Structure formats: C-alpha cells, structure tokens
C-alpha positions as CSV (number, residue, x, y, z in Angstrom):
1,X,0.0,0.0,0.0
2,X,1.3,3.5,-0.8
3,X,3.3,4.8,2.2
4,X,1.9,8.3,1.8
5,X,-1.5,7.1,2.8
6,X,-0.4,5.8,6.2
7,X,-1.7,8.0,9.1
8,X,-2.7,7.5,12.7
9,X,-4.4,4.2,11.9
10,X,-1.2,2.6,10.5
11,X,-0.5,0.7,13.7
12,X,-4.1,-0.7,13.8
13,X,-3.9,-1.8,10.2
14,X,-0.5,-3.5,10.8
15,X,-1.9,-5.3,13.8
16,X,-4.9,-6.5,11.7
17,X,-2.6,-7.8,9.0
18,X,-0.3,-9.4,11.5
19,X,-3.2,-11.3,13.1
20,X,-4.2,-12.7,9.7
21,X,-0.6,-13.6,8.9
22,X,-0.3,-15.6,12.1
23,X,-3.1,-17.8,10.7
24,X,-1.2,-18.1,7.4
25,X,-3.4,-15.6,5.6
26,X,-1.5,-12.8,3.9
27,X,-3.9,-9.9,3.1
28,X,-3.5,-8.9,-0.6
29,X,-3.0,-5.5,-2.1
30,X,-6.4,-3.9,-2.1
31,X,-7.4,-1.3,-4.8
32,X,-6.8,2.3,-4.1
33,X,-10.5,3.1,-3.3
34,X,-10.3,0.7,-0.3
35,X,-6.9,1.7,0.9
36,X,-7.9,5.1,2.1
37,X,-10.9,4.0,4.3
38,X,-8.7,1.1,5.7
39,X,-5.8,3.4,6.6
40,X,-7.7,6.4,7.8
41,X,-10.9,4.9,9.3
42,X,-10.1,1.4,10.5
43,X,-11.6,0.6,14.0
44,X,-11.3,-2.4,16.3
45,X,-14.4,-4.4,16.9
46,X,-13.4,-6.9,19.5
47,X,-10.5,-9.5,19.5
48,X,-9.3,-10.1,16.0
49,X,-12.1,-8.0,14.3
50,X,-11.7,-4.7,12.5
51,X,-14.1,-2.5,10.5
52,X,-14.7,0.8,8.8
53,X,-17.6,3.1,9.7
54,X,-21.0,1.6,9.7
55,X,-20.0,-2.1,9.7
56,X,-19.3,-2.8,13.4
57,X,-20.6,-5.8,15.4
58,X,-24.1,-4.4,15.4
59,X,-24.4,-5.9,11.9
60,X,-24.6,-9.6,11.2
61,X,-22.7,-11.2,8.4
62,X,-25.9,-11.3,6.3
63,X,-26.7,-7.8,7.4
64,X,-23.4,-6.5,5.8
65,X,-24.4,-8.1,2.6
66,X,-27.9,-6.5,2.7
67,X,-26.4,-3.2,3.6
68,X,-24.1,-3.2,0.5
69,X,-27.1,-4.3,-1.7
70,X,-29.1,-1.3,-0.4
71,X,-26.2,1.3,-0.1
72,X,-23.3,0.4,-2.4
73,X,-21.8,3.8,-3.0
74,X,-19.3,4.0,-0.1
75,X,-16.2,1.6,-0.1
76,X,-16.0,-0.1,3.2
77,X,-14.7,-3.2,4.9
78,X,-15.0,-5.7,7.8
79,X,-12.1,-8.1,8.6
80,X,-12.5,-10.8,11.2
81,X,-10.1,-13.5,12.5
82,X,-11.9,-15.2,15.3
83,X,-13.8,-18.2,16.7
84,X,-17.3,-18.7,15.3
85,X,-19.3,-21.4,17.1
86,X,-16.0,-22.9,18.3
87,X,-14.3,-23.0,14.9
88,X,-11.4,-20.8,13.7
89,X,-12.8,-18.6,10.9
90,X,-11.5,-15.7,8.9
91,X,-14.0,-13.3,7.4
92,X,-13.5,-10.4,5.0
93,X,-16.2,-8.2,3.5
94,X,-14.7,-5.7,1.1
95,X,-17.0,-3.6,-1.1
96,X,-16.8,-0.9,-3.6
97,X,-19.6,0.7,-5.8
98,X,-18.9,-1.9,-8.4
99,X,-18.2,-5.1,-6.5
100,X,-19.3,-6.6,-3.2
101,X,-16.9,-9.4,-2.1
102,X,-17.9,-11.4,1.0
103,X,-15.5,-14.1,2.1
104,X,-15.9,-16.5,5.1
105,X,-13.6,-19.5,5.5
106,X,-12.9,-22.1,8.1
107,X,-9.3,-22.5,9.0
108,X,-7.6,-25.7,10.0
109,X,-6.9,-26.2,13.7
110,X,-3.6,-28.0,13.1
111,X,-0.9,-29.1,10.7
112,X,-3.0,-32.1,9.6
113,X,-5.1,-29.9,7.3
114,X,-2.6,-27.5,5.6
115,X,-4.5,-27.9,2.3
116,X,-7.4,-26.0,4.0
117,X,-5.1,-23.1,4.8
118,X,-3.6,-23.1,1.3
119,X,-7.1,-22.8,-0.2
120,X,-7.9,-19.9,2.1
121,X,-4.7,-18.1,1.1
122,X,-5.4,-18.6,-2.6
123,X,-8.9,-17.2,-2.0
124,X,-7.5,-14.0,-0.5
125,X,-4.9,-13.6,-3.2
126,X,-7.7,-13.9,-5.8
127,X,-9.8,-11.4,-3.9
128,X,-7.3,-8.7,-4.2
129,X,-7.0,-9.3,-7.9
130,X,-10.8,-9.3,-8.4
131,X,-11.3,-6.0,-6.7
132,X,-8.4,-4.4,-8.4
133,X,-9.5,-5.6,-11.9
134,X,-13.0,-4.2,-11.3
135,X,-11.5,-0.8,-10.6
136,X,-9.2,-0.9,-13.6
137,X,-12.1,-1.9,-15.8
138,X,-14.1,1.1,-14.5
139,X,-11.2,3.4,-15.2
140,X,-11.1,2.1,-18.7
141,X,-14.8,2.6,-19.3
142,X,-15.4,-1.1,-19.7
143,X,-17.5,-1.8,-16.6
144,X,-21.2,-2.5,-17.6
145,X,-23.3,0.6,-17.0
146,X,-25.8,0.3,-14.1
147,X,-24.5,-3.2,-12.9
148,X,-22.7,-4.4,-9.8
149,X,-21.2,-7.8,-9.1
150,X,-21.8,-9.6,-5.9
151,X,-19.6,-12.6,-4.9
152,X,-20.2,-14.6,-1.7
153,X,-17.4,-17.1,-1.1
154,X,-18.7,-18.8,2.1
155,X,-17.7,-22.1,3.7
156,X,-20.6,-21.8,6.1
157,X,-23.3,-21.0,3.6
158,X,-24.0,-21.1,-0.1
159,X,-21.2,-19.8,-2.3
160,X,-22.8,-17.7,-5.0
161,X,-22.3,-14.8,-7.4
162,X,-24.3,-12.7,-9.7
163,X,-25.0,-9.3,-11.3
164,X,-27.2,-6.7,-9.5
165,X,-29.1,-4.0,-11.4
166,X,-28.6,-0.4,-10.5
167,X,-26.2,1.7,-8.5
168,X,-28.5,1.4,-5.5
169,X,-31.9,0.1,-4.6
170,X,-34.8,1.9,-2.9
171,X,-35.4,0.8,0.7
172,X,-38.7,-0.7,-0.3
173,X,-37.1,-2.8,-3.1
174,X,-36.7,-6.5,-2.3
175,X,-33.2,-7.9,-1.8
176,X,-31.9,-10.1,-4.6
177,X,-33.1,-13.7,-4.3
178,X,-30.1,-15.9,-4.0
179,X,-31.9,-18.5,-6.0
180,X,-31.6,-16.4,-9.2
181,X,-27.8,-16.1,-8.7
182,X,-25.2,-18.7,-9.7
183,X,-24.4,-21.1,-6.9
184,X,-20.9,-22.4,-7.4
185,X,-18.0,-23.9,-5.5
186,X,-15.7,-22.1,-8.0
187,X,-17.5,-18.8,-7.8
188,X,-14.3,-16.7,-7.5
189,X,-12.8,-18.3,-10.6
190,X,-16.0,-17.8,-12.5
191,X,-16.1,-14.1,-11.6
192,X,-12.4,-13.8,-12.6
193,X,-13.3,-15.3,-16.0
194,X,-16.1,-12.7,-16.4
195,X,-13.7,-9.8,-15.6
196,X,-11.1,-11.2,-18.1
197,X,-13.8,-11.2,-20.8
198,X,-14.8,-7.7,-19.9
199,X,-11.2,-6.6,-20.4
200,X,-11.1,-8.2,-23.9
201,X,-11.9,-5.5,-26.4
202,X,-13.1,-8.2,-28.8
203,X,-15.9,-9.2,-26.4
204,X,-19.1,-7.4,-27.3
205,X,-21.5,-9.0,-24.8
206,X,-20.9,-11.4,-21.9
207,X,-23.6,-10.8,-19.3
208,X,-26.3,-13.4,-19.4
C-alpha cells in the first residue's frame, strides 16, 4: 500500500494484517479506493475483528451483505479473525460501488489440514485481484453501466455470485433472491473469467 496514505491508523492496520498472517493468511494489495478507508478509518471491533464506519458488530454477516445491496456507493470493509461457534474462521467483507466481495472461510486447527489453509490463502490472493481488476475496468470505461457484481465465497453457507441491477436500490425494493444467482463452488474463478472477458476489447457481450 502506498506509504503516503499511512496515518494515525497505520498501527491498527498492521496489527490486523499481523493477526491474519499468524493464521497463514496474507492480506492482498487492495485497490486504491479501499486503501484510504482502511488506513484512515479502521476501527477495532473486539478481539481479531476490524471495521470501517457503519460495519461494526451491530451488523450480522448477512446484514453486511444486505447493507451493501441497499447502499453500495461507499467503499467499506470488515475483517475478522476469530472463533465462530467454536471454529477458527477468517472473514472479509470488502465492497466498492462496483463489487461486493464477502468471504468467510474455516481455518484448519492443526498441521494435519494444511490444504485448507492453502485454499484460504489462494482465495485472499484472488480477492485482491478481483477487486483491483474491477476498478481498472471502471477506469477504462469497460464496466457495464448500471450493474454491480456480488460474490459470496462462504464455507458456512451457499457460495454464489451474480449481477445486481442499478447503482443502488430503494429501501422498499426486495433484496436479490439468491436462487436467481449462480451457486458455485468455483465462484471466484467464474467471476475472474467474467472480468477477463470484460477486459477483452473483442468481447461485445458477456452478461447473461
């Protein structure tokens, strides 16, 4: 992250990153639109948990998803490295006006399941790429007008992804029905394929 953005919250951000690193999860390079809220507005939300304004512990995991669906315009984040129902879990909700990325993964509780930790690390590495590519596509004018992507990569629930209409929804509008989204164990890779196709100037239409 650019050193010039570090301010009074630098120590808190480094503490957050160090706690994830102790679990074998290296946080990726986030896009610039998320760097500023992380480094100027990060707050602690209990042991191992950090958030930017509006996403503290008063919101449930599903509540954060609903909040972004209703109010997508402000980049924000929630990062958790904690116990959930007795299991070690890492959570990251990172959202921009174009993409909502919600990741919740179980961690192994010992060296006997290192493949689990490798999978989680791969997911975080891919998350940084997805968010950065979405911002690059927007800067190039290749992001679909009036659409947002939601990706939920969740070990504890249904992994799914899909396009949402509109920059924001009215309060009275219903939340998207997950049944009309694509349920997939490879959701992150499918979204990466979509972004790669968007970046291809030879691709005229890919949203279906």
